[in-house]
Backbone bond lengths (Angstrom), bond angles and torsions (degrees), N, CA, C in turn:
res aa  C-N    CA-C-N  psi(-1)  N-CA   C-N-CA  omega(-1)  CA-C   N-CA-C  phi
1 M - - - 1.472 - - 1.527 109.81 -
2 P 1.318 118.16 129.20 1.459 120.01 -178.32 1.511 111.73 -65.24
3 E 1.336 115.01 145.62 1.439 119.01 -175.22 1.513 113.68 -79.12
4 G 1.307 118.73 -24.95 1.458 120.98 -170.16 1.481 115.67 -62.32
5 N 1.361 117.45 -36.53 1.454 119.64 -172.17 1.526 111.03 -132.77
6 Q 1.320 116.22 35.96 1.462 120.72 -176.05 1.506 112.75 -64.66
7 L 1.336 114.99 148.88 1.442 120.48 175.06 1.494 109.37 -85.57
8 R 1.304 115.43 148.32 1.469 120.93 172.86 1.478 109.73 -122.50
9 C 1.314 116.35 118.12 1.468 121.90 179.51 1.511 106.66 -129.40
10 T 1.301 116.87 95.95 1.454 120.94 -170.20 1.521 110.45 -117.55
11 P 1.346 118.03 118.38 1.429 118.96 175.71 1.520 112.29 -60.93
12 G 1.318 117.58 134.36 1.446 120.67 178.22 1.497 109.61 -111.50
13 Q 1.330 117.43 -149.76 1.426 120.27 179.48 1.529 109.01 -71.20
14 G 1.331 117.16 141.27 1.420 121.42 -178.96 1.527 109.28 67.27
15 N 1.336 115.17 -125.26 1.468 119.52 -179.94 1.513 112.03 -108.14
16 D 1.353 117.30 13.69 1.448 118.45 -176.82 1.510 112.04 -70.12
17 I 1.314 115.95 139.51 1.440 119.87 171.89 1.509 107.79 -135.72
18 V 1.309 117.82 156.10 1.451 122.64 179.70 1.512 106.95 -116.10
19 V 1.307 117.22 126.84 1.446 122.97 -176.74 1.504 109.60 -123.19
20 S 1.312 119.26 133.80 1.439 121.83 175.69 1.520 109.06 -127.97
21 S 1.350 117.56 152.14 1.441 122.49 -172.03 1.505 112.74 -67.21
22 S 1.337 117.64 147.18 1.438 121.23 -179.89 1.505 112.48 -143.94
23 S 1.295 117.79 -109.51 1.455 122.75 -169.42 1.511 113.91 -79.92
24 P 1.358 117.74 165.63 1.467 119.83 177.26 1.481 112.68 -63.68
25 P 1.342 118.46 156.33 1.458 120.84 179.60 1.489 111.66 -67.13
26 A 1.355 115.16 157.09 1.440 119.86 179.93 1.516 111.15 -70.96
27 G 1.322 117.25 -22.46 1.445 120.02 177.89 1.493 112.68 104.38
28 E 1.332 115.78 166.61 1.464 120.31 -175.01 1.501 112.49 -62.54
29 N 1.330 117.66 -31.38 1.428 121.28 -179.51 1.546 110.86 -111.67
30 G 1.323 114.84 41.55 1.459 120.61 -179.29 1.516 111.39 -65.12
31 C 1.321 116.25 166.74 1.469 121.64 -174.46 1.543 110.76 -68.28
32 S 1.329 117.01 99.58 1.449 119.82 -176.98 1.532 111.78 -70.72
33 R 1.333 115.85 -27.49 1.481 117.57 178.75 1.522 110.16 -65.10
34 M 1.322 116.53 -41.92 1.457 120.53 176.15 1.532 111.24 -63.32
35 D 1.310 115.04 -42.59 1.473 120.12 178.25 1.521 110.79 -59.86
36 D 1.310 116.43 -44.35 1.487 122.57 -177.45 1.539 109.15 -59.17
37 A 1.321 116.44 -43.48 1.449 119.95 -179.64 1.511 110.32 -66.35
38 L 1.323 117.63 -41.03 1.470 121.37 178.93 1.532 110.19 -66.86
39 I 1.309 117.65 -38.55 1.481 120.79 179.19 1.493 110.19 -62.34
40 R 1.324 117.11 -46.40 1.450 119.99 -179.27 1.542 112.03 -62.18
41 A 1.321 115.61 -39.30 1.457 120.09 -179.81 1.528 109.22 -70.29
42 A 1.327 117.42 -44.57 1.459 121.22 -177.99 1.547 111.19 -66.32
43 S 1.325 116.96 -35.77 1.494 119.45 -179.54 1.518 110.95 -68.33
44 Q 1.346 116.80 -16.95 1.468 119.61 175.34 1.518 112.76 -97.92
45 G 1.346 115.98 15.30 1.451 120.89 174.04 1.495 116.92 99.04
46 D 1.326 117.50 6.88 1.471 120.51 179.78 1.548 108.95 -82.51
47 T 1.307 116.25 97.01 1.493 120.67 -177.32 1.532 111.14 -67.54
48 A 1.324 118.63 -27.85 1.462 120.52 177.84 1.508 110.46 -66.07
49 A 1.331 116.99 -35.48 1.463 120.75 176.90 1.508 109.92 -66.72
50 F 1.337 117.16 -41.59 1.448 119.44 178.97 1.532 110.44 -64.98
51 E 1.337 115.60 -37.72 1.442 120.48 178.40 1.541 111.50 -59.08
52 Q 1.322 115.27 -39.22 1.479 119.31 177.21 1.521 111.39 -66.60
53 L 1.337 117.91 -37.89 1.451 121.99 176.92 1.539 110.20 -60.60
54 V 1.337 115.38 -46.07 1.450 119.08 -179.32 1.507 111.24 -64.10
55 Q 1.321 116.53 -39.53 1.485 120.03 179.51 1.521 111.96 -57.99
56 R 1.324 116.97 -31.00 1.460 120.39 -175.36 1.529 111.52 -75.04
57 Y 1.316 116.61 -25.98 1.472 118.12 -170.81 1.537 115.02 -130.81
58 D 1.310 118.23 -0.24 1.459 119.05 -171.22 1.525 113.77 -65.53
59 R 1.337 116.98 -39.38 1.453 119.17 -175.88 1.534 111.47 -67.59
60 A 1.321 116.09 -40.13 1.473 119.73 178.63 1.517 111.02 -64.83
61 V 1.336 116.64 -41.86 1.469 121.25 179.93 1.533 109.44 -65.22
62 L 1.310 117.77 -43.21 1.477 120.90 179.88 1.516 109.70 -63.54
63 R 1.300 118.71 -43.27 1.473 121.78 178.90 1.530 109.71 -60.38
64 L 1.334 116.72 -42.38 1.447 121.50 178.46 1.516 112.44 -60.78
65 T 1.318 116.73 -49.60 1.472 120.58 -174.95 1.539 111.47 -68.71
66 V 1.341 116.59 -36.08 1.459 119.14 178.48 1.533 109.60 -69.98
67 H 1.333 116.70 -43.09 1.460 119.56 177.62 1.525 111.60 -55.70
68 L 1.346 114.69 -47.70 1.461 119.38 -171.78 1.524 113.83 -74.50
69 T 1.311 115.89 -36.56 1.468 118.44 -178.49 1.520 111.37 -82.72
70 G 1.341 117.29 -25.79 1.455 120.34 -176.50 1.516 111.22 71.48
71 S 1.309 117.00 18.06 1.483 120.59 -177.79 1.525 107.26 -142.33
72 E 1.324 115.28 125.38 1.468 117.49 178.29 1.520 110.84 -64.71
73 E 1.314 117.60 -39.12 1.454 121.13 -179.26 1.527 111.66 -65.01
74 D 1.375 115.33 -51.31 1.451 119.48 -178.35 1.525 110.60 -67.27
75 G 1.321 116.32 -37.52 1.458 119.62 178.20 1.519 112.14 -62.52
76 Q 1.314 117.43 -40.11 1.468 120.06 177.81 1.512 110.42 -69.25
77 D 1.296 118.14 -35.89 1.479 121.37 178.47 1.535 109.48 -62.67
78 I 1.328 116.73 -46.69 1.460 120.75 -179.00 1.535 110.07 -66.95
79 Y 1.314 116.02 -38.55 1.464 122.22 177.23 1.555 110.55 -58.01
80 Q 1.318 114.74 -47.32 1.480 119.48 177.60 1.501 110.15 -63.09
81 E 1.335 117.64 -43.92 1.446 121.28 -176.48 1.542 109.77 -64.82
82 A 1.325 117.22 -37.23 1.462 120.42 -179.56 1.540 111.53 -61.82
83 F 1.330 116.70 -46.32 1.458 119.52 179.62 1.519 111.99 -73.52
84 L 1.318 116.81 -29.26 1.465 118.27 174.98 1.540 110.01 -65.92
85 R 1.318 117.33 -42.88 1.467 119.74 178.18 1.515 111.40 -65.16
86 A 1.334 115.76 -38.51 1.463 119.24 178.38 1.545 109.97 -62.94
87 Y 1.307 116.37 -41.41 1.458 121.83 178.85 1.534 111.00 -61.45
88 I 1.306 116.30 -43.87 1.488 121.48 -178.64 1.527 110.58 -69.03
89 Q 1.337 116.08 -40.74 1.468 121.11 -171.53 1.547 113.25 -90.20
90 L 1.319 115.61 -4.37 1.468 119.39 -174.75 1.550 113.61 -55.88
91 P 1.331 120.22 -38.36 1.455 118.81 179.19 1.520 113.09 -62.50
92 H 1.338 117.19 -16.66 1.467 121.03 -179.13 1.534 111.50 -100.17
93 F 1.327 118.16 6.88 1.444 122.59 178.76 1.515 109.84 -69.84
94 H 1.355 116.46 124.77 1.469 119.55 -172.48 1.516 113.37 -106.66
95 F 1.335 118.06 10.54 1.470 122.58 176.97 1.533 112.85 60.30
96 E 1.340 116.76 29.27 1.462 121.62 176.98 1.517 110.30 -81.48
97 C 1.341 117.23 -16.60 1.457 122.52 175.53 1.522 106.64 -145.30
98 S 1.316 116.89 175.65 1.473 120.54 177.74 1.521 110.22 -76.34
99 F 1.315 116.81 158.76 1.466 120.78 173.99 1.517 109.64 -59.26
100 Y 1.343 115.55 -38.31 1.480 120.43 178.25 1.520 110.86 -53.37
101 T 1.337 115.83 -51.99 1.473 119.89 -179.51 1.505 110.20 -64.30
102 W 1.321 117.60 -39.77 1.458 121.57 -175.16 1.515 110.96 -65.73
103 I 1.347 119.64 -46.77 1.434 121.63 -177.36 1.509 110.43 -69.87
104 Y 1.318 118.23 -34.24 1.451 121.74 174.86 1.552 109.93 -65.79
105 R 1.305 116.90 -38.19 1.463 120.78 178.66 1.522 110.39 -63.26
106 I 1.345 117.54 -44.53 1.458 119.95 177.29 1.519 111.63 -61.00
107 A 1.346 116.23 -46.53 1.461 120.94 -177.95 1.524 111.18 -65.36
108 T 1.337 118.33 -42.18 1.464 120.72 -178.61 1.517 111.00 -67.77
109 N 1.332 117.53 -37.93 1.466 119.55 177.70 1.538 111.10 -64.19
110 L 1.297 116.80 -39.65 1.459 120.94 176.53 1.543 110.58 -64.40
111 C 1.313 115.44 -41.05 1.481 119.64 179.96 1.537 110.51 -68.04
112 L 1.344 116.16 -38.82 1.460 119.35 178.84 1.539 109.29 -63.07
113 D 1.318 117.42 -43.96 1.468 120.58 177.70 1.522 110.32 -59.36
114 Y 1.324 116.08 -42.76 1.456 122.47 -179.89 1.539 109.86 -60.18
115 L 1.332 116.25 -50.78 1.465 121.87 -175.94 1.524 110.60 -66.18
116 R 1.305 117.40 -39.15 1.472 120.55 179.83 1.531 110.25 -67.68
117 C 1.312 115.36 -41.11 1.490 119.60 177.86 1.529 109.28 -62.14
118 K 1.316 116.24 -44.43 1.461 121.48 -178.21 1.539 110.37 -62.21
119 R 1.334 114.07 -42.97 1.456 118.76 179.75 1.511 112.31 -66.79
120 S 1.327 116.15 -40.35 1.471 120.53 -178.88 1.532 111.71 -66.04
121 R 1.308 116.65 -25.28 1.471 120.94 177.40 1.505 111.06 -86.08
122 G 1.343 116.40 1.20 1.456 120.11 176.82 1.500 114.71 76.58
123 R 1.380 116.61 16.34 1.440 120.09 178.49 1.500 110.35 -92.76
124 A 1.339 117.68 148.85 1.462 121.88 176.53 1.496 109.28 -64.30
125 T 1.325 117.12 143.33 1.438 120.93 -177.97 1.526 113.28 -81.92
126 N 1.322 117.31 -7.78 1.469 117.27 176.13 1.538 109.86 -99.21
127 A 1.305 115.15 164.69 1.457 121.86 -177.33 1.523 109.55 -74.08
128 P 1.364 117.39 165.25 1.461 119.87 172.09 1.524 109.80 -51.58
129 E 1.327 115.34 155.73 1.466 120.85 -173.81 1.531 111.13 -53.77
130 G 1.332 114.47 125.95 1.464 121.12 177.80 1.506 113.77 88.92
131 E 1.341 119.29 -22.20 1.457 119.67 -171.73 1.535 109.78 -70.52
132 E 1.356 116.61 -48.91 1.467 118.23 -175.80 1.534 109.64 -66.93
133 R 1.339 118.15 -35.90 1.442 120.42 178.93 1.523 110.42 -58.49
134 E 1.328 115.49 -44.13 1.460 119.48 179.98 1.526 110.10 -65.44
135 I 1.312 119.41 -38.32 1.456 122.73 178.19 1.508 109.95 -62.16
136 L 1.336 115.78 -47.27 1.470 119.90 -178.53 1.521 110.26 -61.36
137 D 1.321 117.73 -35.44 1.456 121.32 177.82 1.538 111.33 -66.31
138 L 1.337 115.55 -33.38 1.445 119.98 -177.83 1.510 113.31 -78.66
139 I 1.361 116.16 -31.14 1.461 120.46 -179.02 1.537 108.04 -96.96
140 P 1.361 117.30 103.82 1.456 119.05 -175.93 1.489 113.63 -65.58
141 D 1.344 116.86 135.50 1.460 122.85 177.72 1.503 107.82 -114.31
142 Q 1.353 115.88 102.84 1.462 120.58 -173.53 1.522 113.51 -96.08
143 S 1.355 118.61 3.29 1.447 120.64 -177.75 1.531 109.95 -63.93
144 V 1.341 114.68 147.04 1.459 119.89 -178.39 1.508 111.46 -61.91
145 S 1.355 115.73 -39.36 1.468 118.94 -176.71 1.521 112.51 -68.18
146 A 1.335 117.40 -20.28 1.451 119.39 -176.78 1.529 111.54 -85.26
147 R 1.328 118.01 -19.69 1.478 119.79 -173.67 1.526 113.13 -64.85
148 P 1.341 119.59 -42.53 1.477 117.82 179.20 1.524 112.29 -59.95
149 M 1.357 116.30 -39.16 1.453 119.14 179.80 1.510 110.47 -64.85
150 R 1.357 116.60 -42.28 1.468 119.50 -178.37 1.525 110.05 -67.32
151 N 1.347 116.66 -35.86 1.468 119.20 -178.82 1.520 110.58 -71.27
152 L 1.336 116.54 -32.86 1.449 121.80 -176.59 1.519 112.43 -78.94
153 A 1.309 115.48 -36.82 1.476 119.01 -166.91 1.494 112.32 -82.72
154 S 1.306 115.86 126.19 1.465 121.88 167.21 1.508 106.39 -83.52
155 R 1.301 118.43 174.03 1.457 120.52 179.54 1.491 110.72 -61.51
156 V 1.317 118.25 -41.67 1.465 120.15 179.40 1.487 111.38 -62.87
157 L 1.317 117.63 -43.84 1.460 121.60 -177.71 1.536 110.02 -68.25
158 R 1.328 116.21 -36.74 1.467 118.52 178.15 1.495 110.66 -63.25
159 E 1.324 117.82 -38.18 1.461 119.84 178.08 1.532 110.41 -64.48
160 Q 1.350 115.53 -37.89 1.455 119.45 176.59 1.551 111.56 -65.17
161 I 1.312 114.59 -38.63 1.465 119.10 177.26 1.512 112.08 -62.67
162 L 1.331 116.79 -43.19 1.435 121.79 179.58 1.520 111.67 -63.91
163 R 1.322 115.58 -39.98 1.483 120.42 176.94 1.512 109.36 -64.67
164 A 1.311 118.27 -41.48 1.452 123.04 -179.27 1.543 109.47 -65.27
165 L 1.315 116.57 -41.64 1.472 120.09 178.35 1.514 111.06 -60.53
166 S 1.303 116.46 -36.36 1.465 119.80 -178.43 1.506 112.45 -67.26
167 Q 1.343 118.13 -16.48 1.445 121.92 179.27 1.530 113.26 -87.07
168 L 1.322 115.96 -11.06 1.483 118.94 176.66 1.517 110.48 -73.93
169 S 1.319 116.72 155.30 1.454 119.45 171.17 1.503 109.51 -64.93
170 P 1.331 119.78 157.92 1.470 121.00 178.35 1.542 112.80 -53.07
171 R 1.318 117.19 -41.32 1.465 119.28 -177.93 1.529 110.74 -71.26
172 E 1.329 117.35 -40.18 1.461 120.57 177.67 1.520 109.75 -61.07
173 R 1.302 115.99 -46.93 1.451 118.75 -179.41 1.524 111.45 -64.13
174 M 1.349 117.77 -36.76 1.454 122.04 178.74 1.522 109.62 -60.75
175 V 1.324 117.25 -50.02 1.453 121.86 -178.86 1.524 110.17 -62.45
176 F 1.307 117.24 -44.87 1.466 120.63 -179.03 1.519 111.11 -63.48
177 E 1.310 117.90 -43.69 1.458 122.11 178.61 1.519 111.61 -60.13
178 L 1.327 116.15 -47.78 1.477 120.21 -176.46 1.528 111.01 -65.36
179 R 1.336 115.81 -39.00 1.472 118.96 -178.68 1.516 112.51 -79.38
180 Q 1.344 117.47 -46.79 1.456 120.95 -172.07 1.533 112.18 -82.21
181 Y 1.318 117.28 -49.75 1.460 119.55 -173.79 1.528 112.98 -84.05
182 H 1.356 115.83 -30.79 1.444 119.04 -177.34 1.519 111.69 -102.87
183 G 1.337 116.93 -9.07 1.447 120.34 175.05 1.512 114.44 66.97
184 L 1.323 118.28 26.73 1.468 120.88 -178.89 1.501 110.65 -78.76
185 Q 1.303 116.81 147.64 1.459 121.81 175.63 1.516 108.66 -70.24
186 L 1.325 116.10 152.10 1.474 120.21 -176.01 1.542 110.85 -60.75
187 R 1.313 118.02 -35.77 1.462 119.48 -179.23 1.511 110.27 -67.11
188 T 1.347 117.19 -34.12 1.470 120.71 176.37 1.511 110.48 -67.12
189 V 1.339 117.72 -43.72 1.444 121.65 177.01 1.514 110.12 -59.18
190 A 1.346 116.35 -41.11 1.447 121.21 178.80 1.515 112.11 -61.58
191 G 1.331 114.62 -39.75 1.482 119.21 178.46 1.518 111.41 -67.44
192 I 1.327 117.16 -39.11 1.453 121.42 178.91 1.514 110.79 -64.33
193 L 1.324 116.65 -43.53 1.477 121.93 -176.37 1.514 111.89 -88.80
194 Q 1.324 116.57 -2.75 1.483 121.38 178.00 1.517 111.64 57.62
195 T 1.329 115.37 52.13 1.457 121.79 177.23 1.506 107.98 -143.46
196 S 1.331 118.31 -176.94 1.437 121.18 -176.88 1.519 111.46 -84.15
197 E 1.325 116.84 157.55 1.457 121.19 179.36 1.542 109.16 -66.28
198 D 1.336 117.50 -34.52 1.470 120.46 179.29 1.510 111.65 -63.37
199 I 1.325 116.84 -40.75 1.470 120.18 178.31 1.508 111.06 -66.75
200 V 1.330 116.82 -41.19 1.457 120.22 177.58 1.526 110.52 -63.06
201 K 1.333 116.81 -42.08 1.476 119.89 178.74 1.530 111.54 -61.83
202 S 1.323 116.64 -45.36 1.469 117.86 179.93 1.496 112.73 -67.04
203 T 1.339 116.17 -33.57 1.468 121.25 177.45 1.537 110.18 -66.39
204 F 1.346 115.61 -42.11 1.455 120.14 -179.96 1.537 110.71 -65.16
205 V 1.338 116.46 -42.63 1.479 121.54 179.21 1.533 108.63 -63.42
206 R 1.307 117.35 -43.17 1.480 119.73 179.54 1.514 111.44 -63.17
207 A 1.322 115.48 -43.95 1.468 119.76 179.57 1.513 110.78 -62.83
208 T 1.334 116.70 -41.82 1.458 121.12 -179.93 1.553 111.16 -63.66
209 Q 1.327 114.26 -42.82 1.494 118.82 178.66 1.497 111.67 -62.66
210 K 1.321 118.45 -40.30 1.448 122.75 179.59 1.546 109.32 -64.48
211 L 1.328 115.77 -42.70 1.459 119.08 -179.53 1.509 110.86 -66.27
212 R 1.304 116.88 -42.38 1.501 118.66 178.14 1.499 111.72 -61.55
213 L 1.333 115.74 -40.21 1.464 118.43 -179.72 1.516 110.30 -65.43
214 Q 1.340 118.59 -43.22 1.435 121.36 -178.12 1.529 112.82 -70.60
215 L 1.321 115.40 -30.23 1.462 120.39 -179.17 1.522 113.80 -88.41
216 S 1.312 116.99 -9.31 1.460 120.56 -177.42 1.513 112.06 -62.10
217 E 1.334 116.59 -28.55 1.460 121.08 -177.71 1.527 112.67 -72.25
218 V 1.339 117.20 -20.34 1.461 118.71 -177.03 1.518 111.83 -101.43
219 R 1.302 118.92 4.50 1.449 121.72 -179.92 1.512 109.43 -84.27
């Protein structure tokens, strides 16, 4: 394992673990057989096996949580919480879905709670002006679906996009983020959110229409 960007997953007191970002995610169609072996080992207390699981998906989860919260600090907190919950709940993993889907489900549920709480307090769901843009610049998004948007968007337009995203409902934004920024297939998004592919598709279409309407004034 290279030293430059190693993950650290260290059990602390009780069930606490500390996780830091490392290698790129294994991807939507990552090796589930390898994951299954690591899950079985980690559920029996092998922290090195859990460390390898985190290494496969940590960067994608961090990018998701930072995108959705619009805050590097809050995004990192939710990222840590997601892997902590996965570590605690791993002995109850029943292999009904992939680890990839499962960890995304934990992270998205935490982000949904965060966004709903923020909205209920009457706060804007986007970061203070300029903050989220800087965060997005720092967290590289290498998905194919994200490149056209990055090539098209000037700084001014990107700010408009972020403002438009903040006007979506938490679930609409979640579906849009997973599909557009992370390039996930609709059936994968449906599995993560535990709903039907048809509902995810209609939610994505609705979110896209709302964004187009809000961005039409800046074209």
